[in-house]
Backbone as a chain_set.jsonl record, in Angstrom:
{"seq": "PVRASRGIRSNNPGNIRATGEQWQGQVGSDGGFVTFATPQAGIRALAKILLNYQDVHGLNTIEGLVNRWAPPEDKGNDTKAYVKAVADAIGFKPTTSLNLRDPEVLRRVATAVVHHENGTQPYPDALIRAGVDEALSGRTLGVRADVPGAHGRLPQSPEAKSSTMQEGAARTGTDVQESN", "coords": {"N": [[-16.508, 61.885, 35.25], [-15.175, 58.74, 34.311], [-12.483, 58.079, 34.828], [-11.812, 59.82, 36.817], [-10.973, 60.63, 40.238], [-12.338, 58.94, 43.131], [-13.415, 60.797, 44.951], [-13.989, 63.008, 43.29], [-15.764, 61.863, 41.42], [-17.899, 61.199, 43.106], [-18.78, 63.617, 44.009], [-17.619, 64.413, 46.355], [-15.189, 65.887, 47.294], [-13.542, 66.041, 49.519], [-13.328, 63.548, 50.453], [-15.052, 62.5, 52.507], [-15.978, 60.345, 55.024], [-18.693, 58.015, 55.213], [-21.016, 58.114, 57.787], [-23.259, 57.897, 60.531], [-24.338, 60.366, 60.272], [-26.351, 62.69, 58.428], [-25.701, 64.577, 55.751], [-26.291, 67.848, 54.436], [-27.378, 67.829, 51.163], [-26.445, 65.279, 50.722], [-26.649, 62.249, 48.969], [-26.293, 59.579, 49.189], [-24.031, 56.802, 49.614], [-20.742, 55.596, 48.804], [-18.991, 52.913, 48.872], [-18.292, 53.32, 51.599], [-17.858, 56.028, 51.71], [-19.291, 59.307, 51.652], [-21.722, 60.32, 49.243], [-22.461, 63.092, 47.322], [-24.989, 65.31, 45.995], [-24.072, 67.41, 44.454], [-20.922, 68.96, 43.539], [-20.594, 71.329, 44.962], [-22.094, 70.924, 47.304], [-20.528, 68.942, 48.477], [-18.146, 70.363, 48.897], [-19.078, 72.292, 50.646], [-19.652, 70.628, 52.875], [-17.055, 69.714, 53.479], [-15.902, 72.175, 54.245], [-17.531, 72.756, 56.469], [-16.734, 70.752, 58.239], [-14.036, 71.469, 58.66], [-14.446, 73.96, 59.915], [-15.72, 73.061, 62.23], [-13.615, 71.643, 63.379], [-12.006, 73.784, 64.121], [-13.735, 75.459, 65.712], [-14.926, 73.75, 67.652], [-12.967, 71.917, 68.457], [-10.695, 73.422, 68.758], [-8.642, 73.566, 66.896], [-6.445, 75.261, 64.902], [-4.352, 75.407, 63.163], [-2.519, 74.377, 60.264], [-1.183, 72.003, 60.682], [-2.561, 70.935, 62.947], [-5.213, 70.735, 61.943], [-4.957, 68.993, 59.687], [-3.854, 66.732, 60.887], [-6.028, 65.819, 62.296], [-7.916, 65.491, 60.237], [-6.73, 63.596, 58.507], [-5.5, 61.366, 60.131], [-2.358, 60.027, 61.297], [-2.506, 57.424, 62.261], [-4.47, 56.163, 60.797], [-4.686, 53.776, 58.315], [-2.688, 54.028, 55.452], [-2.451, 56.798, 55.376], [-0.26, 59.454, 54.838], [0.455, 61.57, 56.812], [2.319, 63.575, 57.471], [3.326, 64.319, 54.942], [0.964, 65.262, 53.856], [0.366, 67.479, 55.513], [2.575, 69.091, 54.824], [2.046, 69.471, 52.074], [-0.387, 70.93, 52.088], [0.393, 73.193, 53.58], [2.413, 74.2, 51.89], [0.833, 74.763, 49.647], [-0.842, 76.849, 50.493], [0.975, 78.623, 51.406], [1.931, 79.004, 54.02], [3.488, 78.378, 57.212], [3.262, 75.172, 58.802], [2.5, 75.493, 61.463], [1.37, 77.963, 61.765], [-1.062, 80.14, 63.06], [-4.399, 80.107, 62.074], [-7.427, 81.737, 60.967], [-10.265, 80.32, 60.369], [-12.783, 81.346, 60.064], [-12.552, 83.462, 58.44], [-13.475, 83.947, 55.217], [-11.756, 83.801, 52.982], [-9.463, 82.53, 53.931], [-10.521, 80.04, 54.719], [-11.38, 79.165, 52.211], [-8.949, 78.883, 50.865], [-7.664, 76.848, 52.362], [-9.53, 74.752, 52.055], [-9.4, 74.413, 49.269], [-6.768, 73.482, 48.997], [-6.967, 71.067, 50.401], [-8.812, 69.677, 48.786], [-7.248, 69.386, 46.474], [-5.108, 67.807, 47.45], [-6.446, 65.492, 48.325], [-7.457, 64.455, 45.947], [-5.565, 64.587, 43.96], [-5.795, 66.483, 42.093], [-7.37, 69.644, 41.399], [-10.192, 70.349, 40.252], [-12.234, 72.248, 40.219], [-13.885, 75.369, 39.528], [-12.996, 78.538, 40.928], [-15.243, 80.015, 41.758], [-17.102, 78.056, 42.44], [-15.888, 76.788, 44.644], [-15.844, 78.987, 46.369], [-18.618, 79.4, 46.697], [-19.42, 77.027, 48.037], [-17.915, 77.294, 50.409], [-18.952, 79.734, 51.351], [-21.584, 78.931, 51.86], [-21.129, 77.138, 53.969], [-20.165, 78.875, 55.936], [-22.272, 80.698, 56.239], [-24.58, 79.219, 56.635], [-26.652, 79.157, 54.897], [-28.196, 78.089, 51.823], [-26.736, 78.644, 48.786], [-26.564, 79.827, 45.408], [-24.197, 79.027, 42.793], [-21.777, 81.456, 42.499], [-21.224, 83.195, 39.793], [-19.99, 85.549, 39.324], [-17.606, 85.83, 40.624], [-14.216, 86.507, 40.444], [-11.367, 84.578, 39.345], [-9.467, 81.522, 39.076], [-9.189, 77.972, 38.584], [-8.329, 76.755, 41.605], [-6.354, 78.718, 42.102], [-4.398, 80.745, 44.222], [-5.078, 83.892, 45.48], [-3.483, 85.955, 46.694], [-0.332, 86.912, 48.12], [1.065, 85.292, 51.033], [1.892, 87.21, 52.906], [0.261, 89.391, 52.434], [-2.118, 88.586, 53.484], [-1.617, 87.932, 56.129], [-2.187, 89.472, 58.481], [-4.962, 89.371, 58.676], [-5.381, 86.601, 58.856], [-4.189, 85.894, 61.234], [-5.682, 86.94, 63.276], [-6.799, 85.856, 65.501], [-8.021, 83.315, 67.773], [-10.613, 80.81, 67.386], [-13.959, 82.059, 67.239], [-16.129, 81.38, 69.647], [-19.397, 80.508, 70.616], [-20.58, 82.738, 69.541], [-21.774, 82.422, 67.108], [-24.53, 80.757, 65.739], [-24.522, 77.509, 64.808], [-25.16, 74.972, 62.429], [-24.917, 71.435, 62.777], [-24.095, 69.853, 60.617]], "CA": [[-15.64, 61.103, 34.386], [-14.832, 57.425, 34.84], [-11.092, 58.051, 35.3], [-11.646, 60.765, 37.919], [-10.87, 60.019, 41.561], [-13.615, 58.66, 43.808], [-13.913, 62.049, 45.51], [-14.552, 63.836, 42.212], [-16.928, 61.141, 40.876], [-19.005, 61.182, 44.068], [-18.999, 64.996, 44.462], [-17.12, 64.436, 47.724], [-13.76, 66.126, 47.086], [-12.799, 65.896, 50.762], [-13.385, 62.125, 50.806], [-15.689, 62.399, 53.811], [-16.489, 58.988, 55.249], [-20.094, 57.87, 55.575], [-21.288, 57.769, 59.187], [-24.693, 58.02, 60.774], [-24.753, 61.745, 59.983], [-26.917, 62.983, 57.106], [-25.232, 65.889, 55.333], [-27.074, 68.592, 53.451], [-26.946, 67.489, 49.808], [-26.007, 63.884, 50.635], [-27.592, 61.398, 48.239], [-25.971, 58.178, 49.412], [-22.632, 56.525, 49.94], [-20.031, 54.812, 47.803], [-17.879, 52.206, 49.49], [-17.908, 53.895, 52.879], [-17.704, 57.474, 51.59], [-20.517, 60.022, 51.318], [-21.942, 60.786, 47.882], [-23.244, 64.324, 47.341], [-25.705, 65.634, 44.76], [-23.278, 68.361, 43.681], [-19.615, 69.261, 44.132], [-20.748, 72.425, 45.915], [-22.534, 70.335, 48.569], [-19.352, 68.284, 49.04], [-17.222, 71.403, 49.363], [-19.72, 72.848, 51.833], [-19.441, 69.688, 53.976], [-15.627, 69.787, 53.809], [-15.694, 73.43, 54.975], [-18.197, 72.625, 57.765], [-15.875, 69.932, 59.103], [-12.887, 72.295, 59.052], [-14.93, 74.929, 60.896], [-15.945, 72.309, 63.447], [-12.298, 71.379, 63.973], [-11.538, 75.015, 64.758], [-14.652, 75.984, 66.723], [-15.213, 72.779, 68.71], [-11.761, 71.224, 68.919], [-9.612, 74.375, 68.965], [-7.554, 73.364, 65.934], [-6.388, 76.421, 64.011], [-3.128, 75.374, 62.359], [-2.554, 73.338, 59.235], [-0.746, 70.778, 61.334], [-3.656, 70.418, 63.764], [-6.357, 70.386, 61.092], [-4.657, 67.815, 58.859], [-3.672, 65.575, 61.762], [-7.37, 65.307, 62.616], [-8.553, 65.109, 58.971], [-6.088, 62.383, 57.99], [-4.572, 61.002, 61.201], [-1.316, 59.077, 60.903], [-2.849, 56.047, 62.632], [-5.318, 55.574, 59.757], [-3.886, 53.087, 57.306], [-2.538, 54.675, 54.157], [-2.251, 58.241, 55.467], [1.058, 60.042, 55.064], [0.004, 62.84, 57.373], [3.385, 64.582, 57.363], [3.334, 64.8, 53.559], [-0.29, 65.998, 53.683], [0.583, 68.774, 56.172], [3.503, 69.855, 53.988], [1.377, 69.834, 50.82], [-1.353, 72.005, 52.355], [1.16, 74.379, 53.97], [3.047, 74.727, 50.675], [-0.2, 75.286, 48.744], [-1.371, 78.135, 50.95], [2.101, 79.519, 51.652], [2.137, 79.27, 55.44], [4.096, 77.318, 58.001], [2.241, 74.274, 59.358], [2.116, 75.89, 62.823], [0.801, 79.314, 61.758], [-2.455, 80.213, 63.51], [-5.31, 80.532, 61.013], [-8.806, 82.009, 61.338], [-11.1, 79.745, 59.316], [-13.996, 82.151, 59.904], [-12.254, 84.352, 57.318], [-13.838, 83.158, 54.039], [-10.609, 83.599, 52.097], [-8.607, 81.527, 54.572], [-11.216, 78.753, 54.603], [-11.348, 78.796, 50.8], [-7.6, 78.436, 50.518], [-7.42, 75.551, 52.996], [-10.399, 73.779, 51.384], [-8.831, 74.18, 47.931], [-5.573, 72.645, 49.166], [-7.427, 69.727, 50.794], [-9.373, 69.059, 47.574], [-6.133, 68.997, 45.605], [-4.363, 66.686, 48.036], [-7.296, 64.298, 48.381], [-7.812, 63.953, 44.619], [-4.458, 64.701, 43.017], [-6.16, 67.575, 41.192], [-8.406, 70.529, 41.92], [-10.843, 70.667, 38.986], [-13.378, 73.139, 40.36], [-13.629, 76.812, 39.408], [-12.95, 79.254, 42.196], [-16.598, 80.42, 42.134], [-17.742, 76.902, 43.079], [-15.272, 76.662, 45.969], [-16.336, 80.114, 47.168], [-20.026, 79.179, 47.023], [-19.471, 76.005, 49.078], [-17.38, 77.887, 51.635], [-19.922, 80.721, 51.816], [-22.699, 78.19, 52.448], [-20.694, 76.615, 55.263], [-20.038, 79.981, 56.872], [-23.535, 81.41, 56.446], [-25.676, 78.32, 56.962], [-27.679, 79.275, 53.865], [-27.9, 77.482, 50.536], [-26.507, 79.699, 47.806], [-26.218, 79.384, 44.068], [-22.809, 79.297, 42.421], [-21.6, 82.854, 42.13], [-20.43, 83.273, 38.574], [-19.339, 86.855, 39.243], [-16.37, 85.839, 41.398], [-13.044, 86.276, 39.599], [-10.427, 83.569, 39.814], [-9.379, 80.32, 38.263], [-9.089, 76.708, 39.304], [-7.369, 76.558, 42.666], [-5.318, 79.741, 42.26], [-4.438, 81.535, 45.433], [-5.078, 85.244, 44.968], [-2.523, 86.902, 47.246], [0.793, 86.344, 48.855], [0.77, 85.114, 52.455], [2.133, 88.437, 53.65], [-0.889, 90.277, 52.26], [-3.225, 88.086, 54.27], [-1.203, 87.47, 57.449], [-2.843, 90.147, 59.592], [-6.321, 88.837, 58.762], [-5.355, 85.197, 59.24], [-3.677, 85.708, 62.579], [-6.397, 87.826, 64.17], [-7.151, 85.242, 66.764], [-8.552, 81.951, 67.829], [-11.997, 80.668, 66.949], [-15.003, 82.708, 68.011], [-17.096, 80.354, 70.057], [-20.557, 81.033, 71.289], [-21.124, 83.926, 68.895], [-22.492, 82.029, 65.922], [-25.328, 79.548, 65.818], [-24.068, 76.683, 63.698], [-25.745, 73.65, 62.29], [-23.845, 70.456, 62.945], [-23.59, 69.383, 59.343]], "C": [[-15.199, 59.803, 35.064], [-13.432, 57.406, 35.428], [-10.834, 59.02, 36.45], [-11.546, 59.995, 39.237], [-12.263, 59.792, 42.15], [-14.226, 59.957, 44.33], [-14.564, 62.941, 44.468], [-15.813, 63.17, 41.659], [-18.139, 61.22, 41.796], [-19.339, 62.573, 44.616], [-18.604, 65.181, 45.925], [-15.608, 64.672, 47.682], [-12.917, 66.103, 48.351], [-12.71, 64.45, 51.211], [-13.894, 61.922, 52.232], [-16.304, 61.008, 53.938], [-17.967, 59.021, 55.644], [-20.186, 57.429, 57.032], [-22.801, 57.809, 59.349], [-25.23, 59.417, 60.478], [-25.332, 61.86, 58.575], [-26.53, 64.42, 56.766], [-26.228, 66.546, 54.391], [-26.519, 68.251, 52.069], [-26.464, 66.06, 49.64], [-27.092, 63.068, 49.922], [-27.296, 59.91, 48.421], [-24.547, 58.016, 49.866], [-22.057, 55.589, 48.884], [-18.835, 54.149, 48.484], [-17.396, 52.808, 50.784], [-17.701, 55.395, 52.865], [-19.025, 58.102, 51.162], [-20.537, 60.358, 49.826], [-22.858, 62.008, 47.973], [-23.89, 64.562, 45.986], [-24.873, 66.529, 43.852], [-21.904, 68.524, 44.317], [-19.719, 70.366, 45.184], [-21.191, 71.901, 47.277], [-21.362, 69.626, 49.251], [-18.343, 69.268, 49.59], [-17.771, 72.065, 50.617], [-19.459, 71.943, 53.043], [-17.983, 69.698, 54.434], [-15.365, 71.031, 54.666], [-16.348, 73.377, 56.357], [-17.346, 71.813, 58.735], [-14.668, 70.739, 59.566], [-13.286, 73.334, 60.092], [-15.176, 74.26, 62.249], [-14.616, 72.011, 64.149], [-11.78, 72.613, 64.698], [-12.43, 75.387, 65.938], [-14.856, 75.043, 67.907], [-13.941, 72.192, 69.315], [-10.553, 72.142, 69.094], [-8.433, 74.223, 68.021], [-7.542, 74.532, 64.95], [-5.05, 76.532, 63.283], [-3.28, 74.281, 61.309], [-2.196, 71.995, 59.86], [-1.879, 70.141, 62.149], [-4.832, 69.943, 62.933], [-6.106, 69.094, 60.322], [-4.449, 66.574, 59.717], [-5.006, 64.997, 62.221], [-8.063, 64.79, 61.357], [-8.021, 63.759, 58.474], [-5.05, 61.906, 58.999], [-3.575, 59.929, 60.778], [-1.655, 57.627, 61.253], [-3.815, 55.377, 61.655], [-4.439, 55.006, 58.656], [-3.864, 53.876, 55.993], [-2.309, 56.173, 54.21], [-0.772, 58.572, 55.665], [0.788, 61.466, 55.537], [1.062, 63.924, 57.275], [3.433, 65.168, 55.958], [2.095, 65.653, 53.284], [-0.154, 67.402, 54.282], [1.476, 69.648, 55.308], [2.832, 70.33, 52.703], [0.4, 70.989, 51.031], [-0.616, 73.293, 52.723], [1.817, 75.02, 52.75], [2.011, 75.381, 49.759], [-0.715, 76.648, 49.19], [-0.268, 79.114, 51.357], [2.318, 79.888, 53.102], [2.832, 78.096, 56.097], [2.985, 76.451, 58.589], [1.725, 74.69, 60.735], [1.55, 77.312, 62.905], [-0.666, 79.252, 62.173], [-3.318, 80.805, 62.392], [-6.685, 80.833, 61.596], [-9.7, 81.51, 60.205], [-12.437, 80.45, 59.17], [-13.788, 83.23, 58.838], [-12.518, 83.546, 56.05], [-12.662, 82.868, 53.109], [-9.666, 82.536, 52.645], [-9.236, 80.148, 54.415], [-11.204, 78.267, 53.163], [-9.986, 78.235, 50.42], [-7.29, 77.064, 51.106], [-8.258, 74.479, 52.305], [-9.862, 73.43, 50.002], [-7.625, 73.254, 48.017], [-5.956, 71.22, 49.566], [-7.992, 68.996, 49.576], [-8.244, 68.563, 46.681], [-5.396, 67.787, 46.162], [-5.184, 65.398, 48.024], [-7.496, 63.657, 47.01], [-6.685, 63.989, 43.597], [-4.685, 65.788, 41.978], [-7.185, 68.442, 41.906], [-9.151, 71.052, 40.693], [-11.925, 71.743, 39.04], [-13.0, 74.609, 40.171], [-13.717, 77.474, 40.785], [-14.348, 79.659, 42.66], [-17.331, 79.287, 42.851], [-17.192, 76.685, 44.487], [-15.812, 77.764, 46.886], [-17.786, 79.904, 47.599], [-20.169, 78.129, 48.121], [-18.998, 76.528, 50.42], [-18.375, 78.903, 52.198], [-21.14, 80.05, 52.447], [-22.325, 77.664, 53.831], [-20.639, 77.717, 56.313], [-21.381, 80.617, 57.211], [-24.669, 80.518, 56.919], [-26.808, 78.371, 55.957], [-27.236, 78.55, 52.61], [-27.831, 78.597, 49.508], [-26.285, 79.081, 46.44], [-24.748, 79.647, 43.809], [-22.728, 80.733, 41.94], [-20.667, 82.947, 40.938], [-19.654, 84.579, 38.47], [-18.011, 86.923, 39.979], [-15.183, 85.586, 40.48], [-12.158, 85.184, 40.184], [-10.455, 82.349, 38.917], [-9.184, 79.123, 39.16], [-7.953, 76.714, 40.321], [-6.294, 77.611, 42.826], [-5.489, 80.49, 43.552], [-4.203, 82.988, 45.056], [-3.991, 86.171, 45.474], [-1.382, 86.165, 47.914], [0.403, 86.181, 50.315], [0.935, 86.404, 53.252], [0.926, 89.377, 53.575], [-2.059, 89.851, 53.133], [-2.878, 87.83, 55.731], [-1.925, 88.177, 58.585], [-4.266, 89.64, 59.765], [-6.304, 87.435, 59.318], [-4.946, 84.987, 60.681], [-4.473, 86.51, 63.601], [-6.917, 87.149, 65.418], [-7.676, 83.839, 66.642], [-10.012, 81.96, 67.413], [-12.93, 81.463, 67.848], [-16.009, 81.621, 68.384], [-18.221, 81.027, 70.803], [-21.165, 82.246, 70.619], [-21.934, 83.6, 67.643], [-23.3, 80.784, 66.211], [-24.961, 78.737, 64.591], [-24.892, 75.411, 63.641], [-24.616, 72.651, 62.368], [-23.298, 69.961, 61.634], [-24.441, 69.945, 58.251]], "O": [[-14.888, 59.788, 36.255], [-13.219, 56.76, 36.454], [-9.734, 59.033, 37.003], [-11.983, 58.848, 39.331], [-13.241, 60.392, 41.705], [-15.424, 60.189, 44.167], [-15.59, 63.565, 44.741], [-16.823, 63.841, 41.452], [-19.275, 61.297, 41.327], [-20.096, 62.694, 45.58], [-19.181, 66.001, 46.639], [-14.831, 63.771, 47.997], [-11.69, 66.143, 48.267], [-12.09, 64.151, 52.232], [-13.252, 61.263, 53.05], [-17.052, 60.56, 53.068], [-18.422, 59.942, 56.323], [-19.514, 56.487, 57.452], [-23.53, 57.757, 58.359], [-26.443, 59.622, 60.438], [-24.859, 61.207, 57.645], [-26.979, 65.363, 57.418], [-26.925, 65.865, 53.638], [-25.317, 68.374, 51.836], [-26.107, 65.659, 48.532], [-28.28, 63.178, 50.227], [-27.994, 59.071, 47.851], [-23.931, 58.928, 50.417], [-22.783, 54.892, 48.175], [-17.786, 54.772, 48.647], [-16.194, 52.808, 51.047], [-17.4, 55.984, 53.903], [-19.787, 57.505, 50.403], [-19.5, 60.643, 49.228], [-23.902, 61.962, 48.623], [-23.407, 64.082, 44.961], [-24.953, 66.426, 42.628], [-21.737, 68.257, 45.507], [-19.006, 70.336, 46.187], [-20.713, 72.382, 48.304], [-21.22, 69.702, 50.471], [-17.749, 69.029, 50.641], [-17.02, 72.365, 51.545], [-19.089, 72.428, 54.112], [-17.705, 69.691, 55.633], [-14.687, 70.951, 55.691], [-15.785, 73.895, 57.321], [-17.25, 72.149, 59.915], [-14.313, 70.697, 60.744], [-12.546, 73.568, 61.048], [-14.871, 74.837, 63.293], [-14.516, 72.117, 65.371], [-11.183, 72.502, 65.769], [-11.935, 75.607, 67.043], [-14.95, 75.497, 69.047], [-13.849, 71.994, 70.527], [-9.496, 71.689, 69.532], [-7.337, 74.701, 68.316], [-8.525, 74.761, 64.244], [-4.662, 77.614, 62.842], [-4.089, 73.367, 61.468], [-2.838, 70.979, 59.591], [-2.119, 68.939, 62.045], [-5.387, 68.873, 63.185], [-6.953, 68.202, 60.31], [-4.83, 65.476, 59.313], [-5.096, 63.802, 62.506], [-8.73, 63.756, 61.404], [-8.795, 62.892, 58.07], [-3.849, 62.026, 58.754], [-3.904, 59.034, 59.998], [-1.15, 56.703, 60.616], [-3.966, 54.156, 61.679], [-3.555, 55.687, 58.136], [-4.9, 54.327, 55.504], [-2.0, 56.774, 53.181], [-0.12, 58.03, 56.557], [0.879, 62.427, 54.773], [0.732, 65.082, 57.02], [3.564, 66.381, 55.797], [2.169, 66.649, 52.564], [-0.512, 68.392, 53.644], [1.17, 70.819, 55.083], [3.03, 71.472, 52.288], [0.367, 71.925, 50.233], [-0.964, 74.366, 52.231], [1.783, 76.241, 52.593], [2.275, 76.427, 49.166], [-0.994, 77.509, 48.355], [-0.536, 80.286, 51.622], [2.834, 80.966, 53.396], [2.775, 76.967, 55.609], [1.886, 76.943, 58.846], [0.633, 74.285, 61.134], [1.28, 77.807, 63.999], [-1.419, 78.407, 61.69], [-3.008, 81.861, 61.84], [-7.069, 80.249, 62.61], [-9.871, 82.196, 59.198], [-13.167, 80.168, 58.219], [-14.755, 83.843, 58.385], [-11.841, 82.543, 55.823], [-12.592, 81.791, 52.516], [-9.132, 81.729, 51.884], [-8.562, 79.196, 54.022], [-11.033, 77.073, 52.919], [-9.896, 77.222, 49.726], [-6.717, 76.212, 50.427], [-7.745, 73.403, 51.999], [-9.873, 72.263, 49.612], [-7.478, 72.344, 47.201], [-5.328, 70.264, 49.11], [-7.684, 67.824, 49.36], [-8.288, 67.435, 46.19], [-5.095, 66.848, 45.426], [-4.649, 64.326, 47.738], [-7.686, 62.444, 46.919], [-6.835, 63.475, 42.488], [-3.859, 65.987, 41.087], [-7.79, 68.025, 42.893], [-8.78, 72.091, 40.147], [-12.477, 72.11, 38.002], [-11.931, 75.042, 40.6], [-14.429, 77.008, 41.675], [-14.61, 79.645, 43.862], [-18.102, 79.54, 43.777], [-17.954, 76.427, 45.419], [-16.187, 77.506, 48.03], [-18.143, 80.198, 48.74], [-20.959, 78.316, 49.047], [-19.605, 76.243, 51.452], [-18.614, 78.924, 53.406], [-21.669, 80.533, 53.448], [-23.128, 77.741, 54.761], [-21.032, 77.502, 57.459], [-21.602, 81.029, 58.35], [-25.62, 80.998, 57.537], [-27.824, 77.7, 56.138], [-26.039, 78.41, 52.357], [-28.758, 79.396, 49.378], [-25.862, 77.93, 46.336], [-24.118, 80.415, 44.537], [-23.504, 81.168, 41.089], [-19.454, 82.791, 41.074], [-18.764, 84.71, 37.629], [-17.352, 87.962, 39.965], [-15.139, 84.559, 39.803], [-12.206, 84.908, 41.383], [-11.361, 82.178, 38.102], [-9.031, 79.266, 40.373], [-6.777, 76.682, 39.959], [-5.382, 77.416, 43.63], [-6.607, 80.833, 43.937], [-3.223, 83.292, 44.376], [-3.601, 87.095, 44.761], [-1.46, 84.976, 48.224], [-0.503, 86.866, 50.789], [0.173, 86.649, 54.187], [0.613, 90.072, 54.541], [-2.902, 90.677, 53.483], [-3.779, 87.534, 56.516], [-2.252, 87.532, 59.58], [-4.732, 89.495, 60.896], [-7.128, 87.101, 60.17], [-5.328, 83.987, 61.289], [-3.978, 86.74, 64.704], [-7.43, 87.821, 66.312], [-7.759, 83.265, 65.557], [-10.574, 83.016, 67.122], [-12.727, 81.539, 69.06], [-16.651, 81.027, 67.517], [-18.013, 81.998, 71.532], [-22.186, 82.747, 71.089], [-22.704, 84.438, 67.174], [-22.811, 79.857, 66.856], [-25.075, 79.219, 63.464], [-25.271, 74.849, 64.668], [-23.472, 72.983, 62.057], [-22.106, 69.668, 61.553], [-24.194, 69.675, 57.076]]}, "num_chains": 1, "name": "protein.A"}
């Protein structure tokens, strides 16, 4: 849609900047931002970057992830507001340790980033799950229509997920990962 945000129009809901890297599903760039063939490819790339932040850079809190994703020194970023928005959306404190290797945790964070970056989260939960699953597995998957859920809804209270989310820091050296 013409009135949609750049991220939605370009299938890049994380507003990933174009660099020398070629992402799976990338079809070009639009004013310095990557353009993807499908929203699922854009969500996959967003999830891959978040996993990289955890696995390579040791960032496993909302505060750490968002400060790298949208650093305060970049013009136009209100990083404090971004951290608060993501923390509020997933129901955790900004300093809570998260395990992004848990598909549900990664899905929730990715959903909150999509919403903050675009002012809306228009994708069905099955599409978000498929992009996240691709990022975690390294395989290209079709959209899973059998997954229950609605646009951007978080399925459980934070308390129900806290033991899973706090199970530890990133597992490094145990998974072979592609860079993008």
